[in-house]
Each structure stands twice: as structure tokens, then as C-alpha cells.
C-alpha positions as CSV (number, residue, x, y, z in Angstrom):
1,M,19.4,3.8,25.4
2,S,22.0,6.4,25.8
3,E,25.0,6.5,23.4
4,S,27.3,6.3,26.4
5,A,25.9,3.0,27.3
6,S,28.6,1.1,25.5
7,P,32.1,2.1,24.2
8,P,32.7,2.9,20.5
9,A,33.8,0.0,18.3
10,L,37.0,1.6,17.6
11,A,38.7,4.6,19.3
12,L,41.9,6.1,18.3
13,T,43.3,8.8,20.8
14,T,46.1,11.4,20.2
15,L,48.1,8.9,18.3
16,R,51.6,10.0,17.4
17,K,53.9,7.8,15.1
18,S,57.3,8.5,13.7
19,V,59.6,6.5,11.5
20,P,63.2,5.6,11.7
21,G,65.2,8.8,11.0
22,G,62.7,10.7,13.3
23,R,60.3,11.7,10.6
24,V,56.7,12.2,12.1
25,L,54.0,10.7,10.1
26,F,51.2,12.1,12.2
27,E,50.7,13.3,15.7
28,G,47.6,14.2,17.7
29,L,45.3,11.8,15.6
30,N,41.8,11.2,16.9
31,L,39.2,8.8,15.3
32,T,36.2,7.3,16.7
33,V,34.1,4.7,14.6
34,A,30.7,3.6,15.5
35,P,29.4,0.1,14.9
36,G,28.0,-0.1,11.4
37,E,29.9,2.8,10.2
38,V,32.3,2.8,7.3
39,V,35.0,5.6,7.3
40,A,37.2,6.1,4.4
41,I,40.8,7.3,4.8
42,M,42.8,8.8,1.8
43,G,46.1,10.7,1.3
44,E,49.0,10.7,-0.9
45,S,51.5,7.6,-1.0
46,G,53.7,7.6,2.1
47,V,51.7,9.7,4.6
48,G,51.1,6.6,6.7
49,K,47.8,5.2,5.8
50,S,48.7,1.5,6.0
51,T,50.7,2.4,9.2
52,L,47.6,3.6,10.7
53,L,45.7,0.4,9.9
54,N,48.6,-1.4,11.6
55,L,48.3,0.7,14.7
56,A,44.6,0.1,14.8
57,A,45.1,-3.5,14.6
58,G,47.7,-3.7,17.3
59,L,50.2,-5.0,14.6
60,D,52.4,-2.0,15.6
61,R,52.9,0.4,18.3
62,A,52.3,4.1,18.3
63,D,54.9,6.6,19.9
64,S,52.1,7.7,22.2
65,G,48.4,7.8,22.3
66,S,46.0,4.9,22.6
67,V,43.9,2.4,20.6
68,A,40.7,0.7,22.0
69,I,38.8,-1.8,20.4
70,G,35.3,-2.2,22.0
71,G,36.5,-0.4,24.9
72,V,39.7,-2.7,25.4
73,M,42.8,-0.8,25.4
74,L,45.5,-2.4,23.3
75,E,48.1,-0.9,25.4
76,S,47.0,-2.8,28.5
77,L,47.6,-6.2,26.8
78,D,50.5,-8.4,26.5
79,D,51.5,-9.8,23.0
80,D,49.2,-13.0,23.6
81,G,46.2,-10.9,24.5
82,R,46.8,-8.5,21.4
83,T,46.7,-11.8,19.2
84,R,43.6,-13.1,20.7
85,L,42.0,-9.7,20.2
86,R,43.2,-9.6,16.7
87,R,41.8,-13.2,16.2
88,D,38.3,-12.6,17.7
89,R,37.5,-8.9,17.1
90,I,39.4,-7.8,14.0
91,G,39.0,-8.5,10.2
92,F,41.9,-7.2,8.1
93,V,42.0,-7.1,4.2
94,F,45.8,-6.7,3.4
95,Q,46.8,-5.1,0.3
96,A,49.0,-8.1,-0.4
97,F,46.1,-10.5,0.2
98,H,48.1,-13.0,2.4
99,I,46.1,-16.0,1.1
100,L,47.7,-19.2,2.1
101,P,48.6,-21.2,-1.1
102,H,48.5,-24.8,0.3
103,L,44.7,-24.3,1.4
104,S,41.5,-24.1,-0.8
105,L,39.6,-21.1,-1.0
106,A,37.0,-22.5,1.4
107,Q,39.8,-23.3,3.9
108,N,41.4,-19.9,3.8
109,V,38.0,-18.2,4.5
110,A,37.1,-20.6,7.2
111,L,40.6,-20.0,8.9
112,P,39.3,-17.3,11.2
113,L,36.6,-19.4,12.4
114,V,38.9,-22.5,12.9
115,L,41.1,-20.4,15.1
116,Q,38.2,-19.4,17.3
117,G,37.2,-23.1,17.8
118,V,34.0,-22.9,15.8
119,G,33.1,-26.7,14.7
120,T,34.2,-28.0,11.3
121,S,30.7,-28.1,9.7
122,E,29.6,-24.5,10.9
123,A,33.0,-23.2,9.6
124,A,32.6,-24.7,6.2
125,T,28.9,-23.4,5.9
126,R,29.8,-19.9,6.9
127,A,32.9,-19.9,4.5
128,G,30.7,-21.1,1.7
129,S,28.2,-18.4,2.3
130,M,30.7,-15.7,2.6
131,L,32.4,-17.1,-0.7
132,A,28.9,-16.9,-2.4
133,A,28.5,-13.2,-1.3
134,V,31.6,-12.2,-3.1
135,G,30.8,-14.0,-6.2
136,L,33.0,-17.2,-5.8
137,A,30.3,-19.8,-4.9
138,D,31.6,-22.2,-7.4
139,R,35.2,-22.0,-6.3
140,E,35.3,-23.4,-2.8
141,G,37.7,-26.1,-3.7
142,A,40.1,-24.0,-5.9
143,R,43.5,-23.2,-4.9
144,P,44.9,-19.7,-4.7
145,S,47.2,-20.3,-7.6
146,Q,44.3,-20.8,-9.8
147,L,42.8,-17.3,-9.2
148,S,43.4,-14.0,-10.6
149,G,44.4,-11.0,-8.5
150,G,40.9,-9.7,-8.3
151,E,39.6,-13.2,-7.3
152,L,42.3,-13.3,-4.6
153,Q,41.2,-9.8,-3.4
154,R,37.7,-11.1,-3.0
155,V,38.9,-14.0,-1.0
156,A,40.6,-11.9,1.4
157,L,37.5,-9.8,1.7
158,A,35.4,-12.9,2.6
159,R,38.0,-14.1,5.1
160,A,38.0,-10.7,6.8
161,L,34.2,-10.7,7.3
162,V,33.5,-14.4,7.9
163,H,33.9,-14.2,11.8
164,R,31.8,-11.0,12.1
165,P,34.4,-8.9,13.7
166,T,34.0,-5.7,15.9
167,V,36.4,-3.9,13.6
168,V,37.2,-4.3,9.9
169,L,40.2,-2.7,8.4
170,A,40.7,-2.8,4.5
171,D,43.8,-1.6,2.9
172,E,43.0,-0.8,-0.7
173,P,40.4,-3.7,-1.0
174,T,39.6,-2.8,-4.6
175,G,42.8,-2.0,-5.9
176,N,42.9,-5.0,-8.2
177,L,39.5,-4.9,-9.3
178,D,37.8,-3.8,-12.5
179,P,35.2,-1.0,-11.9
180,D,32.1,-3.2,-12.0
181,T,33.5,-6.0,-9.7
182,A,34.9,-3.1,-7.3
183,D,31.2,-1.9,-7.1
184,R,30.0,-5.4,-6.5
185,I,32.6,-6.0,-3.8
186,L,32.1,-2.8,-2.1
187,D,28.3,-3.3,-1.9
188,V,29.0,-6.7,-0.1
189,F,31.6,-4.9,2.1
190,V,29.2,-2.1,3.3
191,A,26.2,-4.7,3.6
192,E,28.2,-7.0,5.8
193,V,29.7,-4.4,8.1
194,R,26.3,-2.7,8.6
195,A,24.5,-6.0,9.2
196,S,27.2,-7.2,11.5
197,G,27.5,-3.9,13.3
198,A,31.3,-3.8,12.7
199,A,33.1,-0.6,12.4
200,A,35.3,-0.3,9.4
201,I,38.1,1.8,8.1
202,L,38.6,1.6,4.4
203,V,42.0,3.0,3.2
204,T,41.7,3.7,-0.5
205,H,43.1,5.9,-3.4
206,S,40.0,5.6,-5.2
207,D,37.2,8.3,-4.9
208,R,34.8,5.9,-6.2
209,A,35.5,3.4,-3.2
210,A,35.6,6.3,-0.8
211,A,32.0,7.3,-1.8
212,V,30.5,4.4,-0.1
213,A,31.8,5.5,3.3
214,E,29.6,7.7,5.7
215,R,32.7,9.9,6.5
216,R,35.5,10.7,4.1
217,L,38.9,11.8,5.8
218,S,42.4,12.7,4.5
219,L,45.4,11.8,6.5
220,T,47.8,14.5,7.2
221,R,50.8,15.2,9.6
222,D,48.5,16.8,11.9
223,G,46.1,14.0,12.1
224,L,42.6,13.4,10.2
225,V,40.8,16.1,8.4
226,P,37.4,15.9,6.7
227,R,37.7,15.5,2.7
228,H,35.5,17.4,0.8
229,G,34.3,16.7,-2.8
């Protein structure tokens, strides 16, 4: 089958984004990510890495350019359509976790499935499997307040992957983990991305984390450039 038979999982085309005051973060930015591919994006603080993830997720809008998830142009959707697309096709690992304190770990991880209408039993089974994959099999009933920052990061990763999204966007997913735990979580992350055929963008300051990616890019004002070394 030819490569043109299906659209890329994620395509960012000639994106331009400025911030209040007129400073341009980047322009002319292009990126295509294939199913099962992990791309690491690095750069100094303030260059717009998290902003780029928000644009890819439809949480923010570019000044110009386009974002497509599985061939669906985000610019063609209304707010409800963008919300549904995020729910069904995007997994996001936020730097601040956004784990809901009133839910158990299993309930937090199952939430994307519940929002999709997956049955309670199947959602619980898949959430349990995902928690086991990130090393939290014995903590399903625990509350977020009982966890360390590193454990919360693992819950966030499990929640982002549980519904087998088209695109996974991870903002410093190992930032609160010790090196050994980070390596384990990155192994899980890459294995799940490849198994599900998701396209993944990993924003990180860590060369060690970036090393798991097929491509390593630096974000500059003129877009993304290959990172060497």
C-alpha cells in the first residue's frame, strides 16, 4: 500500500504563533508525524514548546497555518467538534498532571474511556492494565493526595494512553521522576505508542528522555530544526 493511501497521524503546516505584545514565538513551522513515531522537541525555556503542544491539541489557535489530526483539519471544526476530537483522538500528558483529586487512580485513568461511552467493566479493566503497565498495579483505589509527584506523573501517562489515541502529546513527562523510573516510564511510553500506532510528540529538556525518539528537533523562531548530538 502506498504511503499516500492514508493521511499522517499529525500534520502541522506553516504555523505562526505570536504572544501578546507582538513577539513571534515561531513561524513557518512544519512537522509531520507518522503513526507509531516518537518525535522529541527540545529548546530553551520560553521558546514556545508547550504552546506548540497546545496548538497541536487544539487548545490554542495559531496566528496562521493549519493543524490536522488523522487528516481532520482543526480549523474546520467548531468548539464542540474540537472538544470531541481531543476526547477521542488525543492523549495529553500535562506538566502539571491535572489529576482529579476526588477520584481514585483507577477512576482518573478510566475517565477518557468513560467520556467515550465505554462500558464500566471494560473501562475498569483497561484502566487497571494501564496502571499496571506504569508500575501502579497495587494503587488502583488510592487517592491522588496519597501519591508522590513521580507517581502522579505515571498516572497522567496512563490516562493519556488508555484510550489508544491517534496522537499523544507529552509535556516533560519524566520531569518529576528519578532516572531509573524515568527510563521505565519512557520504555512504557514508546512501547504503547508503537503498539497502538499513535503519533507522539515528546517535549523535554532531558537528552536522556529525547534519546528514545526517532527524531530529535529544536524549536526556534524559524520553526523546527534537526538536533544533533
